[in-house]
C-alpha positions as CSV (number, residue, x, y, z in Angstrom):
1,M,0.0,0.0,-0.1
2,R,2.9,2.5,1.0
3,E,5.0,1.6,-2.1
4,H,2.0,1.4,-4.6
5,G,-0.8,3.0,-3.1
6,V,-2.4,5.8,-5.0
7,A,-4.3,8.4,-3.0
8,V,-7.6,9.1,-4.5
9,A,-8.5,11.6,-1.9
10,G,-6.3,12.5,1.2
11,P,-2.6,12.5,1.7
12,D,0.0,10.2,-0.2
13,P,0.3,6.6,1.5
14,K,3.9,7.3,2.3
15,T,3.2,9.9,4.8
16,L,1.2,7.6,6.6
17,I,2.8,4.6,6.5
18,D,6.5,3.7,7.6
19,P,8.8,2.0,5.2
20,I,9.0,-1.6,5.7
21,S,12.6,-3.2,5.5
22,A,13.3,-6.2,3.3
23,E,14.3,-7.8,6.4
24,D,11.2,-7.4,8.0
25,I,9.2,-8.5,5.2
26,R,11.3,-11.6,4.7
27,A,11.0,-12.3,8.3
28,A,7.1,-12.0,8.2
29,V,6.9,-14.5,5.2
30,A,9.2,-17.0,6.8
31,G,6.9,-17.0,9.9
32,E,3.6,-17.6,7.5
33,L,5.6,-20.6,5.7
34,R,6.3,-22.0,9.0
35,A,2.7,-21.4,9.9
36,R,1.6,-23.5,6.4
37,M,4.0,-26.4,7.5
38,E,2.4,-26.6,11.2
39,D,-1.0,-26.1,10.3
40,G,-1.2,-28.6,7.6
41,A,1.7,-29.9,5.5
42,I,2.8,-32.1,8.4
43,K,-0.5,-33.4,9.2
44,D,-2.0,-36.8,7.9
45,E,-4.8,-35.2,6.1
46,P,-4.6,-32.1,3.8
47,P,-7.1,-29.3,4.1
48,A,-10.2,-30.1,2.5
49,W,-10.0,-26.5,0.6
50,L,-7.2,-28.1,-1.3
51,G,-9.3,-30.5,-3.0
52,S,-10.0,-28.4,-6.3
53,R,-7.4,-27.7,-9.0
54,Y,-8.3,-24.0,-8.8
55,Y,-7.3,-23.9,-5.1
56,Q,-4.4,-26.2,-5.7
57,A,-3.1,-23.9,-8.4
58,F,-3.5,-20.7,-5.9
59,E,-1.6,-22.4,-3.1
60,I,1.3,-23.0,-5.5
61,E,1.6,-19.6,-6.8
62,T,1.3,-18.1,-3.1
63,L,4.5,-20.4,-2.2
64,C,6.0,-19.0,-5.3
65,R,5.3,-15.8,-4.2
66,A,6.6,-16.6,-0.7
67,L,9.8,-18.1,-2.1
68,H,10.5,-14.9,-4.4
69,T,9.9,-12.8,-1.5
70,L,12.5,-15.0,1.0
71,D,14.9,-14.5,-2.1
72,S,14.5,-10.8,-2.9
73,G,12.9,-9.2,-0.1
74,E,10.2,-7.6,-2.3
75,L,6.7,-8.5,-2.7
76,P,6.1,-9.5,-6.4
77,T,2.7,-10.1,-8.0
78,K,1.9,-13.8,-8.2
79,A,2.6,-13.8,-11.9
80,Q,6.0,-12.3,-11.4
81,A,6.7,-15.0,-8.7
82,V,5.5,-17.5,-11.4
83,E,7.8,-16.3,-13.9
84,W,10.6,-16.1,-11.2
85,A,9.7,-19.8,-10.1
86,L,9.9,-21.3,-13.8
87,G,13.4,-19.8,-14.1
88,T,14.8,-20.4,-10.8
89,L,13.5,-23.3,-8.8
90,P,14.6,-27.0,-9.0
91,E,13.2,-28.8,-12.1
92,R,10.7,-30.7,-9.6
93,W,8.9,-27.4,-8.5
94,R,8.8,-26.2,-11.9
95,S,7.1,-28.7,-13.5
96,L,4.3,-28.4,-10.6
97,V,4.2,-24.6,-10.8
98,G,3.7,-25.2,-14.7
99,W,1.1,-27.5,-14.0
100,S,-0.4,-24.8,-11.8
101,Q,-0.5,-22.3,-14.6
102,Q,-2.8,-24.8,-16.9
103,H,-5.2,-25.2,-14.1
104,R,-5.7,-21.7,-12.4
105,A,-9.3,-21.5,-13.6
106,D,-10.3,-25.3,-13.3
107,K,-12.7,-25.9,-10.4
108,T,-12.6,-29.6,-11.1
109,A,-12.1,-31.8,-7.8
110,D,-8.8,-33.7,-8.2
111,A,-6.7,-35.1,-5.6
112,S,-4.1,-36.4,-7.7
113,K,-1.2,-33.3,-7.2
114,I,-2.0,-33.0,-3.6
115,P,0.9,-35.1,-2.1
116,E,3.3,-33.3,-4.6
117,I,1.8,-29.6,-3.5
118,M,2.3,-30.9,0.1
119,S,5.7,-31.8,-0.5
120,F,6.4,-28.5,-2.1
121,T,4.7,-26.8,1.2
122,R,7.7,-28.7,3.2
123,W,9.9,-27.5,0.9
124,A,9.3,-24.2,0.9
125,A,9.1,-24.1,4.8
126,S,12.5,-25.8,5.0
127,R,13.7,-22.5,2.8
128,S,12.0,-20.2,5.6
129,Y,13.9,-22.1,8.1
130,L,17.3,-21.9,6.3
131,Y,16.4,-18.0,6.1
132,S,16.0,-17.7,9.5
133,A,19.0,-19.6,10.5
134,L,21.7,-18.2,8.2
135,P,22.6,-14.7,7.3
136,G,22.4,-13.3,3.4
137,A,24.7,-14.9,0.9
138,S,25.9,-17.6,3.2
139,R,22.4,-18.6,3.6
140,D,21.9,-18.8,-0.1
141,A,25.2,-20.8,-0.6
142,I,24.9,-23.1,2.1
143,A,21.1,-23.7,1.5
144,G,22.0,-24.9,-2.0
145,R,24.4,-27.4,-0.7
146,I,22.0,-28.6,2.2
147,E,19.1,-29.0,-0.2
148,R,21.3,-31.0,-3.0
149,L,22.6,-33.4,-0.1
150,L,19.2,-34.1,1.3
151,S,17.1,-33.8,-1.7
152,S,16.7,-37.7,-2.1
153,T,17.2,-39.1,1.5
154,G,13.8,-38.5,2.9
155,V,15.4,-36.1,5.5
156,C,14.4,-32.4,6.0
157,L,15.7,-29.7,8.3
158,R,13.8,-29.2,11.3
159,P,14.5,-26.6,14.3
160,E,15.8,-28.3,17.1
161,T,14.1,-27.3,20.3
162,S,13.1,-29.5,23.7
163,S,9.5,-28.8,22.5
164,G,9.6,-29.7,19.0
165,W,8.6,-26.9,16.3
166,S,9.6,-23.6,16.9
167,T,9.1,-20.2,14.6
168,T,11.8,-18.5,16.7
169,S,14.8,-21.3,16.7
170,T,18.1,-20.9,14.8
171,T,19.6,-24.1,15.4
172,L,18.8,-26.5,12.8
173,I,19.2,-30.2,12.7
174,A,18.7,-32.7,9.9
175,R,16.6,-35.8,10.8
176,P,14.3,-38.2,9.4
177,C,11.2,-36.5,8.2
178,V,8.0,-38.1,9.7
179,C,5.9,-35.9,6.9
180,S,7.7,-37.1,4.0
181,R,6.9,-40.6,5.1
182,R,3.2,-39.8,5.4
183,V,3.0,-38.1,2.3
184,R,5.8,-39.0,-0.7
185,S,5.5,-37.6,-4.5
186,T,7.2,-39.5,-6.8
């Protein structure tokens, strides 16, 4: 609103709203991704609303937007985020993003992509933990190496706390991923 809002009447939005830093934007998006993980991606059953292709495409585009924001510190449109994802994400996810573009307006109920979408949600959430745990350029270099090492092992990154999941923990461990055993895409 501050950066792109147009005053129809009254003062310019920039005079009313303080700027928000890229780091604050990233932190908010990282928190949202962790909430998606905790609220749905590790449960036995996906949320009921994810049953139609329309909402599946919406979820995929939302995850692309969140990942782009973690990468850039900016809030892109979904179209910009999808374009970025198609050129940036690993092939496994690019094909899912491409599928979403073919089904944006399709309200057909179809559960066949749900396991892959849930896996994509877990992968995106793991990026948010990496973002929180590692600084800037180091994060990007280390995250890429870690993901390549863990990509086919059935292991995921989780924050280590005495009570399990934490949205503030900065200590990560690799351990067998219970959630990947529940829903595994091929």
